[in-house]
VEXTOR-963089 format. One record per atom (N, C-alpha, C, O): z, x, y; residue number from 1; atom name. Coordinates in nm, 3 decimals, always signed. Layout:
BEGIN
        w        u        v  num  atomo
        Z        X        Y  NUM     CA
...
end
This chain:
BEGIN
        w        u        v  num  atomo
   +0.008   +0.090   -0.130    1      N
   -0.003   +0.040   -0.008    1     CA
   -0.004   +0.103   +0.147    1      C
   +0.070   +0.191   +0.191    1      O
   -0.112   +0.028   +0.217    2      N
   -0.083   +0.129   +0.313    2     CA
   -0.061   +0.017   +0.456    2      C
   -0.114   -0.093   +0.443    2      O
   +0.000   +0.039   +0.564    3      N
   +0.009   -0.005   +0.684    3     CA
   +0.021   +0.078   +0.786    3      C
   +0.093   +0.177   +0.797    3      O
   -0.087   +0.011   +0.893    4      N
   -0.077   +0.054   +1.056    4     CA
   -0.038   +0.003   +1.160    4      C
   -0.094   -0.105   +1.177    4      O
   +0.026   +0.027   +1.233    5      N
   +0.064   -0.039   +1.363    5     CA
   +0.028   +0.008   +1.501    5      C
   +0.038   +0.127   +1.531    5      O
   -0.012   -0.083   +1.583    6      N
   -0.020   -0.031   +1.702    6     CA
   +0.008   -0.099   +1.837    6      C
   -0.018   -0.219   +1.829    6      O
   +0.040   -0.071   +1.927    7      N
   +0.070   -0.151   +2.046    7     CA
   -0.040   -0.223   +2.095    7      C
   -0.155   -0.182   +2.075    7      O
   -0.010   -0.360   +2.177    8      N
   -0.118   -0.433   +2.179    8     CA
   -0.052   -0.459   +2.367    8      C
   +0.004   -0.565   +2.395    8      O
   -0.068   -0.372   +2.451    9      N
   -0.045   -0.404   +2.591    9     CA
   -0.090   -0.531   +2.657    9      C
   -0.022   -0.579   +2.747    9      O
   -0.174   -0.573   +2.627   10      N
   -0.269   -0.685   +2.659   10     CA
   -0.171   -0.833   +2.637   10      C
   -0.163   -0.932   +2.711   10      O
   -0.099   -0.804   +2.502   11      N
   -0.014   -0.929   +2.470   11     CA
   +0.143   -0.902   +2.527   11      C
   +0.233   -0.984   +2.511   11      O
   +0.157   -0.794   +2.585   12      N
   +0.313   -0.778   +2.595   12     CA
   +0.334   -0.796   +2.729   12      C
   +0.246   -0.819   +2.811   12      O
   +0.491   -0.781   +2.756   13      N
   +0.512   -0.785   +2.913   13     CA
   +0.634   -0.742   +2.936   13      C
   +0.734   -0.814   +2.949   13      O
   +0.629   -0.582   +2.944   14      N
   +0.752   -0.518   +2.932   14     CA
   +0.859   -0.556   +3.037   14      C
   +0.978   -0.530   +3.024   14      O
   +0.798   -0.627   +3.153   15      N
   +0.924   -0.671   +3.233   15     CA
   +1.009   -0.793   +3.196   15      C
   +1.116   -0.824   +3.250   15      O
   +0.941   -0.866   +3.089   16      N
   +0.999   -0.942   +3.060   16     CA
   +1.066   -0.956   +2.904   16      C
   +1.103   -1.055   +2.840   16      O
   +1.064   -0.780   +2.864   17      N
   +1.100   -0.743   +2.760   17     CA
   +1.077   -0.799   +2.609   17      C
   +1.155   -0.838   +2.522   17      O
   +0.902   -0.783   +2.619   18      N
   +0.819   -0.856   +2.516   18     CA
   +0.713   -0.736   +2.457   18      C
   +0.602   -0.711   +2.503   18      O
   +0.756   -0.694   +2.382   19      N
   +0.664   -0.568   +2.324   19     CA
   +0.565   -0.630   +2.212   19      C
   +0.624   -0.668   +2.110   19      O
   +0.453   -0.644   +2.213   20      N
   +0.389   -0.685   +2.094   20     CA
   +0.313   -0.560   +1.978   20      C
   +0.272   -0.452   +2.020   20      O
   +0.307   -0.589   +1.876   21      N
   +0.259   -0.482   +1.813   21     CA
   +0.177   -0.534   +1.707   21      C
   +0.225   -0.623   +1.637   21      O
   +0.061   -0.492   +1.683   22      N
   -0.042   -0.554   +1.560   22     CA
   +0.003   -0.443   +1.437   22      C
   +0.049   -0.329   +1.436   22      O
   -0.035   -0.538   +1.339   23      N
   -0.028   -0.404   +1.213   23     CA
   -0.138   -0.446   +1.118   23      C
   -0.185   -0.559   +1.117   23      O
   -0.179   -0.342   +1.033   24      N
   -0.281   -0.414   +0.961   24     CA
   -0.227   -0.311   +0.789   24      C
   -0.194   -0.193   +0.772   24      O
   -0.238   -0.406   +0.713   25      N
   -0.214   -0.370   +0.564   25     CA
   -0.303   -0.403   +0.476   25      C
   -0.371   -0.505   +0.468   25      O
   -0.297   -0.297   +0.400   26      N
   -0.383   -0.319   +0.286   26     CA
   -0.269   -0.286   +0.159   26      C
   -0.182   -0.199   +0.151   26      O
   -0.310   -0.397   +0.066   27      N
   -0.250   -0.388   -0.043   27     CA
   -0.346   -0.392   -0.189   27      C
   -0.432   -0.475   -0.219   27      O
   -0.302   -0.283   -0.262   28      N
   -0.400   -0.260   -0.386   28     CA
   -0.298   -0.302   -0.505   28      C
   -0.175   -0.293   -0.514   28      O
   -0.399   -0.353   -0.593   29      N
   -0.301   -0.338   -0.738   29     CA
   -0.374   -0.226   -0.787   29      C
   -0.494   -0.204   -0.797   29      O
   -0.271   -0.158   -0.817   30      N
   -0.299   -0.009   -0.878   30     CA
   -0.277   -0.013   -1.059   30      C
   -0.319   +0.071   -1.138   30      O
   -0.197   -0.144   -1.091   31      N
   -0.187   -0.161   -1.213   31     CA
   -0.342   -0.247   -1.300   31      C
   -0.454   -0.270   -1.254   31      O
   -0.287   -0.275   -1.428   32      N
   -0.430   -0.334   -1.483   32     CA
   -0.447   -0.487   -1.523   32      C
   -0.540   -0.547   -1.576   32      O
   -0.307   -0.534   -1.473   33      N
   -0.281   -0.678   -1.504   33     CA
   -0.336   -0.734   -1.370   33      C
   -0.326   -0.661   -1.271   33      O
   -0.403   -0.876   -1.355   34      N
   -0.412   -0.935   -1.238   34     CA
   -0.286   -0.990   -1.197   34      C
   -0.195   -1.018   -1.275   34      O
   -0.283   -1.006   -1.051   35      N
   -0.148   -0.985   -0.984   35     CA
   -0.176   -1.127   -0.863   35      C
   -0.290   -1.145   -0.820   35      O
   -0.088   -1.196   -0.829   36      N
   -0.106   -1.272   -0.706   36     CA
   -0.011   -1.271   -0.600   36      C
   +0.097   -1.321   -0.631   36      O
   -0.022   -1.228   -0.480   37      N
   +0.055   -1.232   -0.379   37     CA
   +0.103   -1.360   -0.356   37      C
   +0.025   -1.440   -0.303   37      O
   +0.219   -1.397   -0.386   38      N
   +0.294   -1.556   -0.320   38     CA
   +0.358   -1.553   -0.224   38      C
   +0.350   -1.662   -0.168   38      O
   +0.446   -1.457   -0.148   39      N
   +0.515   -1.504   -0.056   39     CA
   +0.542   -1.369   +0.013   39      C
   +0.508   -1.265   -0.043   39      O
   +0.602   -1.368   +0.132   40      N
   +0.626   -1.258   +0.198   40     CA
   +0.793   -1.240   +0.249   40      C
   +0.867   -1.337   +0.238   40      O
   +0.842   -1.116   +0.302   41      N
   +0.999   -1.137   +0.344   41     CA
   +0.954   -1.025   +0.411   41      C
   +0.898   -0.932   +0.354   41      O
   +0.989   -1.031   +0.602   42      N
   +0.988   -0.928   +0.665   42     CA
   +1.135   -0.885   +0.722   42      C
   +1.228   -0.965   +0.727   42      O
   +1.142   -0.780   +0.754   43      N
   +1.309   -0.713   +0.840   43     CA
   +1.254   -0.687   +0.923   43      C
   +1.152   -0.626   +0.890   43      O
   +1.269   -0.709   +1.085   44      N
   +1.213   -0.658   +1.193   44     CA
   +1.321   -0.625   +1.280   44      C
   +1.404   -0.706   +1.323   44      O
   +1.315   -0.484   +1.309   45      N
   +1.449   -0.489   +1.377   45     CA
   +1.411   -0.390   +1.519   45      C
   +1.341   -0.290   +1.507   45      O
   +1.454   -0.425   +1.622   46      N
   +1.413   -0.357   +1.768   46     CA
   +1.528   -0.240   +1.782   46      C
   +1.626   -0.219   +1.711   46      O
   +1.488   -0.181   +1.883   47      N
   +1.578   -0.050   +1.910   47     CA
   +1.706   -0.071   +1.990   47      C
   +1.757   +0.024   +2.048   47      O
   +1.772   -0.219   +1.995   48      N
   +1.885   -0.252   +1.996   48     CA
   +1.972   -0.289   +1.880   48      C
   +2.091   -0.320   +1.887   48      O
   +1.901   -0.282   +1.778   49      N
   +1.955   -0.313   +1.659   49     CA
   +1.939   -0.454   +1.608   49      C
   +1.989   -0.498   +1.505   49      O
   +1.867   -0.515   +1.687   50      N
   +1.851   -0.681   +1.689   50     CA
   +1.792   -0.712   +1.551   50      C
   +1.737   -0.606   +1.523   50      O
   +1.774   -0.788   +1.459   51      N
   +1.716   -0.818   +1.352   51     CA
   +1.689   -0.935   +1.322   51      C
   +1.773   -1.024   +1.311   51      O
   +1.521   -0.953   +1.299   52      N
   +1.491   -1.090   +1.267   52     CA
   +1.423   -1.077   +1.121   52      C
   +1.387   -0.972   +1.067   52      O
   +1.414   -1.192   +1.076   53      N
   +1.375   -1.192   +0.927   53     CA
   +1.297   -1.294   +0.887   53      C
   +1.352   -1.404   +0.895   53      O
   +1.182   -1.293   +0.845   54      N
   +1.067   -1.361   +0.863   54     CA
   +1.020   -1.378   +0.683   54      C
   +0.993   -1.280   +0.613   54      O
   +1.019   -1.517   +0.635   55      N
   +0.992   -1.530   +0.529   55     CA
   +0.855   -1.661   +0.531   55      C
   +0.821   -1.741   +0.618   55      O
   +0.814   -1.639   +0.423   56      N
   +0.699   -1.733   +0.419   56     CA
   +0.558   -1.721   +0.286   56      C
   +0.529   -1.618   +0.226   56      O
   +0.508   -1.822   +0.273   57      N
   +0.435   -1.823   +0.152   57     CA
   +0.316   -1.748   +0.179   57      C
   +0.260   -1.790   +0.280   57      O
   +0.251   -1.641   +0.118   58      N
   +0.163   -1.573   +0.119   58     CA
   +0.167   -1.474   +0.232   58      C
   +0.276   -1.423   +0.259   58      O
   +0.045   -1.438   +0.309   59      N
   -0.011   -1.363   +0.412   59     CA
   -0.113   -1.441   +0.483   59      C
   -0.193   -1.512   +0.423   59      O
   -0.109   -1.426   +0.625   60      N
   -0.229   -1.489   +0.716   60     CA
   -0.300   -1.637   +0.625   60      C
   -0.421   -1.661   +0.615   60      O
   -0.225   -1.693   +0.587   61      N
   -0.270   -1.829   +0.519   61     CA
   -0.297   -1.767   +0.378   61      C
   -0.317   -1.867   +0.309   61      O
   -0.305   -1.696   +0.325   62      N
   -0.347   -1.668   +0.164   62     CA
   -0.248   -1.628   +0.106   62      C
   -0.144   -1.590   +0.161   62      O
   -0.272   -1.634   -0.016   63      N
   -0.246   -1.582   -0.150   63     CA
   -0.310   -1.541   -0.260   63      C
   -0.324   -1.594   -0.370   63      O
   -0.357   -1.413   -0.205   64      N
   -0.446   -1.332   -0.286   64     CA
   -0.429   -1.283   -0.412   64      C
   -0.316   -1.244   -0.439   64      O
   -0.519   -1.274   -0.502   65      N
   -0.545   -1.284   -0.638   65     CA
   -0.607   -1.127   -0.672   65      C
   -0.727   -1.110   -0.653   65      O
   -0.532   -1.023   -0.718   66      N
   -0.613   -0.921   -0.743   66     CA
   -0.628   -0.884   -0.882   66      C
   -0.544   -0.913   -0.967   66      O
   -0.719   -0.830   -0.901   67      N
   -0.721   -0.731   -1.053   67     CA
   -0.705   -0.628   -1.021   67      C
   -0.693   -0.581   -0.908   67      O
   -0.703   -0.574   -1.138   68      N
   -0.670   -0.394   -1.145   68     CA
   -0.762   -0.341   -1.070   68      C
   -0.876   -0.387   -1.082   68      O
   -0.736   -0.232   -0.975   69      N
   -0.797   -0.168   -0.870   69     CA
   -0.849   -0.250   -0.746   69      C
   -0.900   -0.199   -0.647   69      O
   -0.830   -0.377   -0.766   70      N
   -0.877   -0.456   -0.617   70     CA
   -0.770   -0.431   -0.520   70      C
   -0.659   -0.385   -0.546   70      O
   -0.824   -0.473   -0.386   71      N
   -0.761   -0.455   -0.238   71     CA
   -0.777   -0.597   -0.169   71      C
   -0.873   -0.674   -0.169   71      O
   -0.648   -0.605   -0.106   72      N
   -0.675   -0.724   +0.007   72     CA
   -0.617   -0.653   +0.143   72      C
   -0.517   -0.583   +0.158   72      O
   -0.699   -0.689   +0.221   73      N
   -0.652   -0.621   +0.363   73     CA
   -0.632   -0.748   +0.473   73      C
   -0.678   -0.862   +0.470   73      O
   -0.562   -0.694   +0.550   74      N
   -0.499   -0.839   +0.674   74     CA
   -0.479   -0.769   +0.793   74      C
   -0.479   -0.646   +0.792   74      O
   -0.465   -0.824   +0.880   75      N
   -0.418   -0.781   +1.023   75     CA
   -0.350   -0.902   +1.084   75      C
   -0.415   -1.006   +1.100   75      O
   -0.197   -0.891   +1.128   76      N
   -0.094   -0.977   +1.179   76     CA
   -0.042   -0.865   +1.301   76      C
   -0.065   -0.746   +1.322   76      O
   +0.057   -0.986   +1.382   77      N
   +0.143   -0.906   +1.464   77     CA
   +0.281   -0.945   +1.487   77      C
   +0.321   -1.054   +1.446   77      O
   +0.354   -0.865   +1.547   78      N
   +0.481   -0.908   +1.584   78     CA
   +0.570   -0.868   +1.706   78      C
   +0.551   -0.753   +1.744   78      O
   +0.650   -0.928   +1.764   79      N
   +0.722   -0.906   +1.898   79     CA
   +0.831   -0.877   +1.882   79      C
   +0.889   -0.948   +1.800   79      O
   +0.916   -0.762   +1.946   80      N
   +1.034   -0.738   +1.965   80     CA
   +1.064   -0.730   +2.139   80      C
   +0.985   -0.753   +2.231   80      O
   +1.193   -0.692   +2.143   81      N
   +1.254   -0.699   +2.278   81     CA
   +1.225   -0.541   +2.339   81      C
   +1.207   -0.536   +2.461   81      O
   +1.219   -0.448   +2.286   82      N
   +1.218   -0.290   +2.303   82     CA
   +1.049   -0.223   +2.261   82      C
   +0.948   -0.249   +2.195   82      O
   +1.098   -0.139   +2.339   83      N
   +0.932   -0.059   +2.321   83     CA
   +0.934   +0.034   +2.199   83      C
   +0.834   +0.102   +2.172   83      O
   +1.066   +0.038   +2.113   84      N
   +1.039   +0.089   +1.987   84     CA
   +1.111   -0.004   +1.869   84      C
   +1.218   -0.057   +1.897   84      O
   +1.071   -0.018   +1.776   85      N
   +1.163   -0.058   +1.644   85     CA
   +1.072   -0.008   +1.528   85      C
   +0.980   +0.075   +1.522   85      O
   +1.152   -0.115   +1.410   86      N
   +1.044   -0.079   +1.262   86     CA
   +1.039   -0.248   +1.226   86      C
   +1.074   -0.357   +1.272   86      O
   +0.982   -0.195   +1.128   87      N
   +0.929   -0.343   +1.002   87     CA
   +0.956   -0.268   +0.892   87      C
   +0.921   -0.150   +0.894   87      O
   +1.023   -0.321   +0.775   88      N
   +0.982   -0.336   +0.684   88     CA
   +0.970   -0.492   +0.581   88      C
   +0.974   -0.609   +0.618   88      O
   +0.955   -0.432   +0.444   89      N
   +0.960   -0.567   +0.359   89     CA
   +0.915   -0.591   +0.241   89      C
   +0.904   -0.493   +0.167   89      O
   +0.886   -0.691   +0.201   90      N
   +0.864   -0.715   +0.071   90     CA
   +0.743   -0.820   +0.003   90      C
   +0.760   -0.941   +0.022   90      O
   +0.645   -0.783   -0.062   91      N
   +0.570   -0.927   -0.105   91     CA
   +0.619   -0.949   -0.231   91      C
   +0.639   -0.856   -0.309   91      O
   +0.650   -1.117   -0.271   92      N
   +0.675   -1.138   -0.398   92     CA
   +0.550   -1.146   -0.472   92      C
   +0.459   -1.210   -0.419   92      O
   +0.532   -1.099   -0.570   93      N
   +0.435   -1.098   -0.692   93     CA
   +0.451   -1.137   -0.821   93      C
   +0.552   -1.106   -0.883   93      O
   +0.349   -1.212   -0.877   94      N
   +0.363   -1.259   -0.973   94     CA
   +0.231   -1.221   -1.076   94      C
   +0.115   -1.232   -1.038   94      O
   +0.262   -1.185   -1.183   95      N
   +0.129   -1.136   -1.281   95     CA
   +0.056   -1.252   -1.334   95      C
   +0.078   -1.364   -1.287   95      O
   -0.047   -1.230   -1.447   96      N
   -0.103   -1.332   -1.477   96     CA
   -0.011   -1.384   -1.617   96      C
   -0.031   -1.495   -1.667   96      O
   +0.053   -1.325   -1.650   97      N
   +0.143   -1.335   -1.780   97     CA
   +0.293   -1.393   -1.711   97      C
   +0.389   -1.408   -1.786   97      O
   +0.302   -1.417   -1.597   98      N
   +0.419   -1.458   -1.534   98     CA
   +0.529   -1.397   -1.484   98      C
   +0.621   -1.465   -1.437   98      O
   +0.533   -1.270   -1.490   99      N
   +0.608   -1.164   -1.438   99     CA
   +0.654   -1.142   -1.281   99      C
   +0.591   -1.071   -1.202   99      O
   +0.734   -1.191   -1.260  100      N
   +0.755   -1.193   -1.116  100     CA
   +0.819   -1.018   -1.085  100      C
   +0.888   -0.954   -1.164  100      O
   +0.773   -0.974   -0.954  101      N
   +0.853   -0.858   -0.897  101     CA
   +0.792   -0.876   -0.751  101      C
   +0.705   -0.956   -0.717  101      O
   +0.862   -0.780   -0.670  102      N
   +0.870   -0.740   -0.529  102     CA
   +0.742   -0.605   -0.517  102      C
   +0.719   -0.513   -0.596  102      O
   +0.681   -0.638   -0.396  103      N
   +0.608   -0.509   -0.422  103     CA
   +0.665   -0.456   -0.245  103      C
   +0.644   -0.525   -0.146  103      O
   +0.733   -0.330   -0.241  104      N
   +0.815   -0.283   -0.134  104     CA
   +0.713   -0.241   -0.049  104      C
   +0.622   -0.170   -0.091  104      O
   +0.721   -0.289   +0.100  105      N
   +0.695   -0.238   +0.211  105     CA
   +0.786   -0.149   +0.263  105      C
   +0.891   -0.195   +0.309  105      O
   +0.759   +0.010   +0.267  106      N
   +0.851   +0.106   +0.342  106     CA
   +0.855   +0.087   +0.478  106      C
   +0.760   +0.039   +0.540  106      O
   +0.961   +0.122   +0.530  107      N
   +0.990   +0.122   +0.702  107     CA
   +0.859   +0.174   +0.736  107      C
   +0.804   +0.272   +0.686  107      O
   +0.814   +0.090   +0.833  108      N
   +0.725   +0.163   +0.928  108     CA
   +0.780   +0.144   +1.088  108      C
   +0.855   +0.055   +1.127  108      O
   +0.729   +0.241   +1.160  109      N
   +0.746   +0.229   +1.318  109     CA
   +0.652   +0.136   +1.393  109      C
   +0.532   +0.116   +1.373  109      O
   +0.758   +0.069   +1.510  110      N
   +0.639   -0.011   +1.592  110     CA
   +0.709   +0.048   +1.750  110      C
   +0.818   +0.022   +1.803  110      O
   +0.619   +0.119   +1.786  111      N
   +0.652   +0.192   +1.895  111     CA
   +0.521   +0.212   +2.023  111      C
   +0.404   +0.192   +1.992  111      O
   +0.548   +0.239   +2.116  112      N
   +0.442   +0.259   +2.190  112     CA
   +0.388   +0.366   +2.214  112      C
   +0.467   +0.452   +2.251  112      O
   +0.270   +0.401   +2.207  113      N
   +0.190   +0.528   +2.230  113     CA
   +0.269   +0.624   +2.282  113      C
   +0.329   +0.600   +2.386  113      O
   +0.283   +0.750   +2.217  114      N
   +0.346   +0.888   +2.302  114     CA
   +0.491   +0.844   +2.330  114      C
   +0.544   +0.913   +2.417  114      O
   +0.566   +0.750   +2.281  115      N
   +0.725   +0.722   +2.307  115     CA
   +0.789   +0.793   +2.160  115      C
   +0.911   +0.773   +2.159  115      O
   +0.747   +0.867   +2.042  116      N
   +0.816   +0.915   +1.965  116     CA
   +0.848   +1.062   +1.981  116      C
   +0.770   +1.143   +2.032  116      O
   +0.951   +1.086   +1.941  117      N
   +0.982   +1.228   +1.920  117     CA
   +0.930   +1.301   +1.860  117      C
   +0.972   +1.417   +1.853  117      O
end
């Protein structure tokens, strides 16, 4: 799984403490069994430590089915009240045989360009 995030200045309003970040995700089925993404759980933390949790069915209105080696890409966005924060989470998956598991999305940064040390 790969994730890339970028700042959206045109959708942000720093004076009102609204910073919006786009993120693109590529989910790849690295196994041999067909798997479906059923739901997601995001944990979004701003620079002040305020945590938002987002849960829902699928991603961007889809519950993609991936055969071994296939991938699904999507883009979405999230807003926080600070110029820096993090996102992490899980996708709840189910295999063709009915086995359920979580695909973990490692923490990634939400940050204005050139704001990282």
